[in-house]
N, C-alpha and C positions, 0 to 999 in steps of 0.2 A: 824372551820365549817360555812357554810353559813344559818342562818334560813330566811326562807320566811315568813312573813306575809301574811295571808289569807285576801283579801280585805272584810268587812264587807259588806254583803249584803245590800242594801238601798231599801226602799217602793217601788220607781220606778223600780228598779231592777226587784222585786217581781213581780211585775205588768205588766211586759213584758214577764212572763212565763206563757206557756198554762196554763189554768184552769184545777183542779181535780175535782174527783168524789169520794166521796164526796169532798167538798171544803177545801183547805187549806186556813189558816189565818197566818199574819206574823205581830208576836208582839214581841216585845224586840229583834229584829234582827234574830228570829227563823221563820222557818216556821214548822206550825203542821198542820196536817190534823184530821178535824171533823170526827168524829164516824156517820157512817152511820145510818140515821134516819131508827128507826123499827116502828110498827105499832101504839103503843100507842102516840110516838113523832110526826108521820106523822099527825096522825088525829087529835090530840092537835093544831098542826099548821095550818091545813087548816082550822078548824073550827074557829077558831082567827082570821085569816085573814079574811075570809066570815063574821065574826060577826060584827068585827070593821068595814070594809067597806061597809058593809050595812046601818051602822049611817052614820059612817065618811065621805066617799067618795061620796055619795049621796047628802051630803050637802057640800060640798067642803071644809072639814075642814081639813081631813087629808086622807092619804092612808097606809094601811099595806100592807107589799112585805114580803113574806117568802124567806128567804136565800140569801137577797139581801147585795151586798160586799158593805163595807163603809171604805172611805179612811180618816183616819185625823189623825194628828199628829204623824206620821212617822208612823202608825199601818195600818193593812188593816184586818176588822174584819168581820165576815158572823154571825149575829144573826141568831137565828131561825126565828123570827118575828121582821123587822122593821117599825115602824111607822113612818112617816113624815108629819109635818104639812103642809099643801097645799101650802103654799106660799114658803115654805123651799125648795120644790120637785124641784130639778135642771132640766131644761129643754133647748131642742136643740133651733135654731133658726127658725125650724119650729114648735115648740111647744110642740113635742114629750118629753116624758124622758128622760134625757141623759144616756148613758149605765155607765158613769162613776161616782160614787156619791162620791163626796170628803167631806162628812160632817159627822157629827155624826147623831144618830137617837134622834128624839124627844122623842121616847119611846121605848125602847129595850128591847126584852122577849126573853130568852133562857129558852129550855125544857131539864132537866138535862136527859140525856143518862144514861144506867147503868154504862156503862165505862167510863163516863165521872168523871173529879175529881171537885168536887163542889166547891174547893178554885179557881181554875184556871177561872171556868165559875162566881163566883161572882166577881173573880179581874178584870174579862172582863167589868163587870157591872159597877163596881166602876169607873174603867178607863173612861166609856161612862161618868158618872155623873161629874166627874172631868171637863170634857170639855163642858157641857151643856147639855147632855141627863136630860130631866125632871123626867124621870120614868121608873124604871127595874124593870122586873120579873124575878123571878127565881122559873120555874114551875118544881117541883118533883113528877112526878106523881107514883113513889114506895109507898113515904110516903102521898099522896095525901095531899100536903101542897103548898104554894106558899109564898116566900120569896118579898117584894115588897121594893125597893132601892127607898127613897122618897129625896125630895131636903135637901141637907145640909148633903146628904150621910146618912141619919136615916134610918136602916132596921128592918122592922116589918114583922112578920109572921101571915101568914092569913091559917085558917083551916076551915073546915066545912061548915055553912051558913054564914060565914064573907064575908061583901060585900069588894070588890076589889077595891081599886084605880085606877083611868084611865087618862088619858089627860083631864085638866080643861075644854077644851072646847068639847069633846066628850061627848055625851049624853047616855052613855051605863052605865047600871047595871048589873052587873055580880056576884055570888058568886062563891067561889071555889068548892063547890058540884056540882054546873052548868056546870063548866069545866070539872071536873072528871065525871060528866054524862055523857058527849059526846062519853065516851069510850064504853059505855054499847050500845048492838044493841038489 
């Protein structure tokens, strides 16, 4: 009997495949598709990018991107919001942002969808933290709580009027309640 071994998919092989909607990620040699964002998820994602960029991009400190694919350490992840410090944004020779982002986020924000595994999302934030991400947020709309992954992988839970940690250079003050009040019309 002859056994054939299926070659392991590499990051480069994955990146050659067509994009999917919603995005697929490549973690530990496996492809997984993210859930389709719904109303609350989409609203928080949009507002976070707008609020962060209103301060950080204007002052050329950092820039927030929704659903930006980041490739590093043989993985390809698509956090809900990626914040890159200004001098770390990869540029082309003409000064435009590069299409391929081969670095970790400085601030990685995930918004938990009802069908997502808390463990898998937290594992992604821990992975980013191991390779240089300064700050991670895991936003749980259902429980109106936010976990923050701080330096040295310290995890803290924030609720109600707790002020949230942000990147050191970004002069932004936000509380948990302010974020969840964005869901009310």
